[in-house]
C-alpha positions in Angstrom: -20.0 77.8 17.2 -17.1 76.3 19.1 -14.5 75.0 16.7 -11.6 72.7 17.8 -9.0 72.1 15.1 -6.0 69.8 15.4 -5.8 70.4 19.2 -2.7 68.6 20.7 -1.2 68.4 24.1 1.9 66.5 25.2 3.1 65.8 28.7 6.7 64.8 28.1 6.6 62.1 25.4 2.9 61.3 26.1 0.3 62.7 23.8 -2.6 63.3 26.2 -4.6 64.9 23.3 -3.6 64.1 19.8 -4.8 66.2 16.8 -8.4 66.4 18.0 -10.9 68.2 15.8 -14.7 68.7 16.1 -17.3 71.5 16.3 -20.0 72.2 18.9 -23.0 74.4 18.1 -25.8 75.9 20.1 -28.1 73.3 21.7 -25.7 70.4 21.2 -25.2 68.1 24.2 -22.0 66.3 23.4 -20.9 63.3 25.5 -17.1 62.7 25.5 -16.4 59.1 26.4 -13.4 56.8 26.7 -11.3 54.9 29.1 -9.6 56.6 32.0 -6.5 58.3 30.6 -8.0 58.7 27.1 -7.6 62.5 27.3 -11.1 63.6 28.1 -10.4 65.8 31.1 -7.3 67.3 29.4 -9.4 68.2 26.4 -11.9 70.2 28.5 -9.0 71.9 30.3 -7.5 72.9 27.0 -10.8 74.4 25.8 -11.1 76.4 29.0 -7.3 77.4 28.7 -6.6 75.8 32.1 -4.0 73.9 30.1 -2.0 75.4 27.2 -2.1 73.4 23.9 1.1 72.4 22.2 -0.6 72.8 18.8 -3.9 73.3 17.1 -6.6 76.0 17.3 -9.7 76.8 19.4 -12.2 79.4 18.2 -15.6 80.5 19.4 -17.8 82.6 17.1 -14.7 83.3 15.0 -12.5 84.5 18.0 -9.2 82.8 18.3 -9.1 81.5 22.0 -5.4 80.7 22.0 -4.6 84.4 21.4 -6.5 85.6 24.5 -4.5 87.1 27.4 -5.2 88.9 30.6 -8.7 90.3 31.0 -10.0 88.7 27.7 -8.7 85.3 28.8 -10.4 85.6 32.2 -13.6 86.6 30.4 -13.4 83.4 28.3 -12.8 81.2 31.3 -15.9 82.8 32.9 -18.0 82.3 29.8 -16.8 78.7 29.5 -18.2 77.4 32.8 -16.6 74.3 34.4 -18.6 71.8 36.4 -16.5 69.2 38.2 -17.0 65.8 39.8 -16.0 67.1 43.2 -18.4 70.1 43.3 -15.8 72.6 44.5 -18.2 74.2 46.9 -17.6 75.5 50.4 -19.4 73.2 52.8 -19.5 75.8 55.6 -21.2 78.4 53.6 -24.9 78.4 52.8 -26.2 77.4 49.4 -27.0 80.9 48.1 -23.5 82.2 49.0 -22.0 79.3 47.1 -24.1 80.1 44.1 -23.3 83.8 44.3 -19.6 82.9 43.9 -20.5 82.6 40.2 -21.0 86.3 40.0 -17.7 87.2 41.7 -15.8 88.1 38.5 -18.3 90.9 37.9 -18.1 92.3 41.4 -15.5 94.5 43.1 -13.1 92.6 45.3 -14.0 94.5 48.5 -17.7 93.7 48.3 -16.9 90.0 47.6 -14.7 89.7 50.7 -17.4 90.9 53.0 -20.0 88.8 51.2 -22.0 91.7 49.9 -23.9 90.9 46.8 -26.4 93.2 45.1 -30.1 92.2 45.3 -30.1 91.6 41.6 -27.5 88.9 41.9 -29.3 87.4 44.9 -32.5 87.3 42.8 -30.7 85.6 39.9 -29.2 83.0 42.3 -32.7 82.1 43.7 -34.1 81.9 40.1 -31.3 79.5 39.1 -31.8 77.4 42.3 -35.5 77.3 41.7 -35.0 76.0 38.2 -33.0 73.1 39.7 -35.6 72.6 42.5 -33.1 73.8 45.1 -34.5 77.2 46.1 -35.9 75.7 49.4 -32.3 75.0 50.5 -31.0 78.5 49.8 -30.1 79.2 53.4 -29.0 75.7 54.3 -25.3 74.9 54.9 -24.0 73.3 51.7 -22.2 70.6 53.6 -25.5 69.1 54.8 -26.7 68.4 51.3 -26.6 65.1 49.4 -24.1 64.7 46.6 -26.8 65.2 44.0 -28.1 68.3 45.6 -24.5 69.8 45.8 -24.0 69.1 42.2 -27.2 71.0 41.4 -25.9 73.9 43.5 -22.7 73.8 41.4 -24.7 74.0 38.2 -26.6 77.0 39.6 -23.3 78.6 40.4 -22.1 78.0 36.9 -25.3 79.5 35.4 -24.7 82.7 37.4 -21.6 83.2 35.2 -24.0 83.5 32.2 -21.9 81.0 30.3 -21.6 80.6 26.5 -20.4 77.0 26.9 -20.7 74.5 29.7 -17.8 72.0 30.2 -18.7 69.2 32.7 -15.9 66.9 33.8 -17.5 63.7 35.0 -20.2 65.5 37.0 -22.1 62.3 37.9 -19.2 60.0 38.5 -19.6 60.1 42.3 -23.4 60.1 42.3 -25.9 57.2 42.6 -28.0 56.3 39.5 -31.1 58.4 40.6 -29.1 61.6 41.3 -27.1 61.0 38.1 -30.3 61.2 36.1 -31.4 64.3 38.0 -28.2 66.1 37.2 -28.2 64.9 33.5 -31.8 66.1 33.2 -30.8 69.5 34.5 -27.9 69.9 32.1 -30.0 68.6 29.2 -32.8 71.1 30.0 -30.3 74.0 30.1 -28.8 72.9 26.8 -32.1 72.5 25.1 -34.0 75.5 26.5 -31.2 78.1 26.6 -29.3 76.8 23.6 -26.0 76.6 25.6 -23.7 73.9 24.1 -22.6 71.3 26.7 -19.5 69.1 26.5 -19.7 66.5 29.2 -17.2 63.7 30.1 -19.0 60.5 30.9 -18.2 56.9 31.8 -21.7 55.7 31.5 -22.7 54.7 28.0 -26.3 54.4 29.2 -26.4 58.1 30.1 -24.6 59.0 26.9 -27.2 57.2 24.8 -30.1 58.6 26.8 -29.2 62.3 27.0 -26.5 63.2 24.5 -27.3 64.5 21.0 -23.7 63.5 19.9 -20.9 61.3 21.2 -17.2 62.0 20.7 -15.2 58.9 21.7 -11.5 59.1 22.5 -8.8 56.5 22.8 -5.1 57.3 23.6 -5.7 61.0 23.1 -7.4 60.7 19.7 -11.0 60.9 18.5 -12.0 57.5 17.1 -15.7 58.3 16.8 -17.9 61.5 16.4 -21.5 60.8 15.7 -25.0 59.9 17.0 -25.3 57.7 20.1 -26.8 55.0 17.9 -23.4 54.6 16.4 -22.2 53.0 19.6 -22.3 49.5 18.2 -20.7 46.5 19.9 -17.6 46.7 17.6 -17.2 50.5 18.3 -17.5 49.9 22.1 -14.8 47.3 21.8 -12.6 49.8 19.9 -13.2 52.5 22.6 -12.9 50.3 25.8 -11.4 47.0 24.7 -13.1 43.7 25.5 -10.6 42.0 27.8 -9.5 42.7 31.3 -5.9 43.7 31.2 -5.1 42.1 34.6 -6.0 38.5 33.7 -6.8 38.4 30.0 -10.5 37.5 30.7 -13.5 39.4 29.2 -14.2 42.5 31.1 -17.7 42.1 32.7 -18.4 45.8 32.5 -17.5 46.1 28.8 -19.4 42.9 28.0 -22.6 44.3 29.7 -22.2 47.6 27.7 -21.9 45.6 24.5 -25.1 43.8 25.3 -27.0 47.0 26.1 
């Protein structure tokens, strides 16, 4: 069980994350939603310890994450796999080598530099790619793949870390609707079949409603909703996103369409 209690992060006088508390258990697929600047990405970076909190606690299976240093902190970051919007793959390398990067933390530095990976790791990489319907592209240059295919490669790489938790920061924001669904299906299957909790930042309420078991909504750094997707009522959507365009005071067409959904 991942437990977040009173987590707070200030940048100067701005509270990017303000007294956030919630839990995430095995098999939960939690969508974190809110406007840009609501604190969603900072929250994930705090959980992974890429940012240091100003206050509050993070614990996983009773272990205090804020107390970790050195090797134990690196171990936590490896077990808390991050999936990003921009894939973070090397386009010049083939797909399987990009996936094998997920096992680098377990390998001696010298063997990694010469791209020597044990057969066991290569087999694991192919298995993960096959589960994502990408094994056929194992020897293909990653830069030749579509965005959706590259994101599936990034997921396979994350799975090679054997994560305890998956943190996905807007992984479908740059994808078309079809590829967005493919990636969401892949993450949902991993969460359901392997029991790995997934926390995913989303802008699409449609995807949150369709795939997430829970929704945590943020506004100005604070959690204003934590519940089932069915709780995303028109009034709650107004509270999360606002109903008027800031630039001209007119109803925001995107928000209005979300309310009608």
